[in-house]
C-alpha positions in Angstrom: 24.3 24.9 17.1 24.1 23.2 20.5 24.6 19.4 20.8 21.4 17.3 21.3 20.9 13.7 22.4 18.3 12.2 20.1 17.0 8.7 20.2 17.4 6.8 16.9 14.9 3.9 16.3 16.1 2.4 13.0 13.1 0.1 12.7 13.2 -2.9 10.5 13.2 -3.8 6.8 14.7 -0.9 5.0 14.7 1.1 8.2 18.4 0.6 9.1 19.5 1.6 5.6 17.6 4.8 5.3 18.4 5.7 9.0 22.1 5.3 8.3 21.9 7.5 5.1 20.1 10.2 7.0 22.6 10.2 9.9 25.4 10.6 7.3 23.7 13.6 5.7 23.0 15.3 9.1 26.6 14.8 10.1 27.9 16.3 6.8 25.6 19.2 7.3 27.0 20.0 10.7 24.1 18.8 12.9 25.6 18.2 16.4 23.6 15.2 17.4 24.6 12.4 19.7 22.5 9.4 18.7 21.1 7.0 21.3 20.0 3.9 19.4 17.1 1.8 20.6 15.1 -1.1 18.9 11.4 -1.5 18.1 9.3 -3.7 15.8 10.7 -6.9 14.3 14.2 -5.7 15.1 13.3 -5.8 18.8 11.5 -9.2 18.5 14.5 -10.7 16.8 16.5 -9.7 19.9 14.1 -11.5 22.2 12.4 -8.3 23.3 8.8 -7.0 23.1 7.9 -5.2 19.9 7.9 -1.9 21.8 10.4 -2.4 24.6 9.8 -0.3 27.7 13.5 0.8 27.6 12.9 2.3 24.2 9.9 4.3 25.4 11.8 5.3 28.6 14.8 6.5 26.6 12.6 8.7 24.3 10.8 10.0 27.4 14.2 10.9 28.9 15.6 12.7 25.8 12.3 14.1 24.5 13.1 13.7 20.8 13.4 10.7 18.5 13.9 9.9 14.9 12.3 6.6 13.8 12.5 4.4 10.8 9.6 2.3 9.6 8.5 -0.7 11.7 6.6 -3.7 10.3 3.0 -4.2 11.5 1.7 -7.7 10.8 -1.7 -7.7 9.0 -4.6 -9.4 10.7 -2.5 -11.2 13.2 0.6 -10.9 15.4 1.6 -8.0 17.5 -0.2 -4.7 17.5 1.2 -1.6 15.8 4.4 -0.2 17.3 3.6 3.2 15.9 0.2 3.3 17.7 1.7 2.0 20.9 4.4 4.6 20.9 2.0 7.4 20.3 -0.2 6.3 23.1 2.6 5.6 25.6 4.1 9.0 25.1 0.8 10.9 24.6 1.9 12.1 21.1 -1.5 13.5 20.3 -0.7 15.6 17.2 0.4 13.8 14.0 1.6 16.3 11.5 2.3 15.5 7.8 3.2 18.4 5.5 2.6 17.4 1.9 4.0 19.6 -0.9 4.9 19.3 -4.6 8.6 18.8 -5.3 10.5 20.0 -8.4 11.7 17.0 -10.3 9.0 14.7 -8.9 6.4 14.6 -11.7 2.7 14.0 -10.7 -0.7 15.0 -12.0 -0.7 18.0 -9.7 1.5 21.0 -9.2 1.8 23.4 -6.3 0.2 21.1 -3.7 0.9 22.5 -0.2 -1.2 20.9 2.5 -0.6 20.1 6.1 -2.6 17.2 7.7 -3.1 17.5 11.4 -4.4 14.2 12.8 -5.6 13.4 16.4 -3.3 10.6 17.3 -4.5 8.9 20.5 -8.1 7.7 20.2 -10.8 7.0 17.7 -10.9 3.5 16.3 -7.1 3.3 16.9 -7.8 3.0 20.6 -7.6 -0.7 19.9 -10.7 -1.7 21.8 -12.0 -4.7 19.9 -14.1 -7.7 21.1 -15.4 -10.9 19.6 -19.0 -10.8 20.8 -19.7 -14.3 19.6 -18.3 -16.5 16.9 -18.2 -14.5 13.6 -19.2 -11.2 15.3 -16.6 -8.6 16.2 -17.0 -5.1 17.4 -14.5 -2.2 17.4 -15.1 0.8 19.7 -14.5 4.3 18.5 -13.5 6.6 21.3 -13.9 10.4 21.2 -13.4 12.7 24.1 -13.9 16.4 24.5 -10.5 16.8 26.0 -8.6 15.2 23.1 -10.8 16.8 20.4 -10.3 20.2 21.9 -6.6 19.7 22.4 -6.0 18.7 18.7 -8.2 21.6 17.5 -6.2 24.1 19.5 -2.9 22.6 18.2 -4.1 22.8 14.6 -5.3 26.4 14.8 -2.2 27.5 16.7 0.1 25.8 14.2 -1.8 27.6 11.3 -1.5 31.0 13.0 2.2 30.6 13.8 3.0 29.8 10.2 0.8 32.4 8.6 -1.7 29.9 7.2 -5.2 31.2 6.8 -7.6 28.2 6.5 -8.4 25.1 8.6 -10.7 22.5 7.2 -12.2 19.7 9.3 -13.0 16.4 7.5 -15.7 14.4 9.4 -18.6 12.0 9.1 -20.9 13.7 11.6 -23.9 13.2 9.4 -23.7 9.5 10.3 -21.6 9.3 13.5 -23.5 12.1 15.2 -22.0 11.6 18.7 -18.3 10.9 18.0 -17.7 13.0 14.9 -20.3 15.4 16.1 -18.2 16.0 19.3 -15.1 16.4 17.2 -16.5 19.2 15.0 -18.3 20.9 17.9 -14.9 21.2 19.8 -13.3 22.5 16.6 -16.0 25.1 16.2 -15.7 26.2 19.8 -11.9 26.6 19.6 -12.2 28.6 16.4 -14.9 30.9 17.7 -13.3 31.6 21.1 -9.6 31.8 20.2 -8.9 32.0 16.4 -11.8 33.8 14.8 -9.4 35.5 12.3 -8.7 32.2 10.6 -11.1 30.8 8.0 -12.8 27.6 9.2 -14.6 25.0 7.1 -16.3 21.6 7.8 -16.5 19.1 5.0 -18.0 15.5 5.0 -15.0 13.3 4.4 -16.2 11.4 1.3 -16.9 14.7 -0.4 -13.7 16.1 0.9 -11.6 13.3 -0.7 -13.3 13.9 -4.0 -12.5 17.6 -3.7 -8.9 16.8 -2.8 -8.3 14.9 -6.0 -10.2 17.5 -8.1 -8.3 20.5 -6.8 -5.9 20.1 -3.8 -5.0 23.8 -3.9 -8.3 24.7 -2.2 -7.0 23.3 1.1 -4.3 24.5 3.5 -4.6 22.7 6.9 -6.7 19.6 7.2 -7.8 18.6 10.8 -9.0 15.0 11.2 -9.6 12.4 13.8 -7.3 9.4 13.9 -8.5 6.9 11.2 -9.5 9.6 8.8 -6.1 11.4 9.3 -4.3 8.1 8.5 -6.2 7.5 5.3 -6.3 11.1 4.0 -2.6 11.7 4.7 -1.7 8.8 2.5 -4.1 10.0 -0.2 -2.4 13.4 -0.1 1.0 11.8 -0.3 -0.2 10.2 -3.6 -0.8 13.7 -5.0 2.9 14.6 -4.7 4.7 11.3 -5.5 3.9 8.9 -2.7 4.9 8.1 0.8 8.6 8.2 -0.1 8.5 12.0 -0.4 6.4 12.9 2.7 7.7 13.4 6.2 5.8 12.9 9.5 5.9 14.0 13.1 4.2 12.9 16.2 4.1 15.6 18.8 3.0 15.8 22.5 3.5 18.2 25.3 6.8 16.7 26.4 8.1 14.4 23.6 8.2 14.4 19.8 8.9 11.5 17.5 9.7 12.2 13.8 9.3 9.3 11.4 9.1 8.1 7.8 5.4 7.4 7.2 6.1 4.6 4.6 6.3 0.9 5.3 9.4 -1.2 6.0 9.4 -2.7 2.5 11.0 -6.0 3.4 11.1 -7.1 -0.2 13.9 -4.6 -1.0 15.6 -4.6 2.4 19.4 -4.8 2.2 19.5 -4.1 -1.5 20.4 -0.4 -1.3 17.3 0.6 -3.3 15.3 2.4 -0.6 14.6 6.1 -0.8 15.8 7.9 2.4 14.1 11.1 1.5 11.0 10.8 3.7 13.1 10.1 6.8 15.5 12.9 5.8 12.5 15.3 5.5 11.3 14.2 8.9 14.8 14.9 10.2 14.6 18.4 8.9 11.3 18.8 10.8 13.1 17.5 13.8 15.8 20.1 13.5 13.2 22.8 13.1 11.5 21.5 16.2 14.7 21.6 18.2 15.4 25.1 16.9 12.0 26.3 18.1 11.9 24.5 21.5 15.5 25.5 22.3 15.8 28.8 20.6 18.7 27.5 18.6 19.0 29.5 15.3 21.9 27.4 14.2 19.9 24.2 14.4 17.2 25.7 12.1 19.9 26.9 9.7 21.2 23.3 9.3 17.7 22.1 8.5 17.3 24.9 5.9 20.6 23.8 4.2 19.6 20.2 4.1 16.2 21.1 2.6 17.8 23.3 0.0 20.2 20.5 -0.9 17.6 17.8 -1.4 15.4 20.1 -3.3 18.3 20.9 -5.6 19.2 17.2 -6.0 15.6 16.4 -7.0 15.3 19.3 -9.4 18.5 18.1 -11.2 17.2 14.6 -11.6 19.1 13.0 -8.8 16.4 10.6 -7.6 15.9 7.0 -6.4 14.0 4.4 -8.5 10.6 4.8 -6.7 10.3 8.4 -8.0 11.6 7.9 -11.5 15.4 8.0 -10.9 18.2 5.5 -10.9 20.1 6.2 -7.7 20.4 3.8 -4.7 20.1 4.8 -1.1 23.7 5.8 -0.5 24.0 7.4 -3.9 21.1 9.7 -3.2 22.6 10.6 0.2 25.9 11.5 -1.5 24.0 13.7 -4.0 22.4 15.6 -1.2 25.7 16.0 0.7 27.4 17.3 -2.5 24.8 20.1 -2.7 24.9 21.2 1.0 26.7 24.4 0.1 24.9 25.1 -3.1 
């Protein structure tokens, strides 16, 4: 395995704890990574910096890959989302969240295996809001042919490369005929012109959510615009145990940021209770990304060993409190490390 320089953004709240645990596991597994730490979120504000410092963005742009812990986003006031700002600044247009059932994590569903692909740069998350007059606010939903086509191509290519057979678009084009209508027209065009061998389906999102909770096994890859992708990916996480067991990646043409998709949980920060699994799973996605982009088989093998180790730990009941266990953050990290070689 080659050595890689990777930007670590610990985030705030429980972020530094889960980040440190993941770094320890990667080191024990033999991942040759030189970490370059940079702040964001409240951690940056507390240092007198902007919530998303330009130096942090520039460093990620320089090294192309980052692993990011959760960052607090104030509700209804304060600074705007660091996550949204980072995706827009680096043009990380594809958000990817694999959701699968895990042995040892009991839920109402079994054998869930879905990948959510979310357009990450526009829609209502473009952040264009205006107060027209007192008590009247508008939010502008942006949809472009370029971004809609780009994410559709990414989703179909991802599916084909991984041997997946079916892509389903969730939309509300029956109501938002221009914006969502454009999104599904672009997806149709990409399917027909470049990936006709894959099964393609369009489902109105409210009916799609109902079908998800009835039988998630009927879906493989879900393709959604920004807001829908955010909501549905959390819904799908609930099918397999919650946000603490789901990884996330934000990928563009030149950079990729891998992150835990859960919040910063300030109420348990510093208590050693946080579950590092979501960030660890994201780190495995990062290792696989490095293996693919650099042709580094050893990097992929390290990721495979870590995945096997945390799967074994969970199956044997070695879990944190949020998913029915009793382990703390560092105890779970140790349980994974102890199983790295089977």
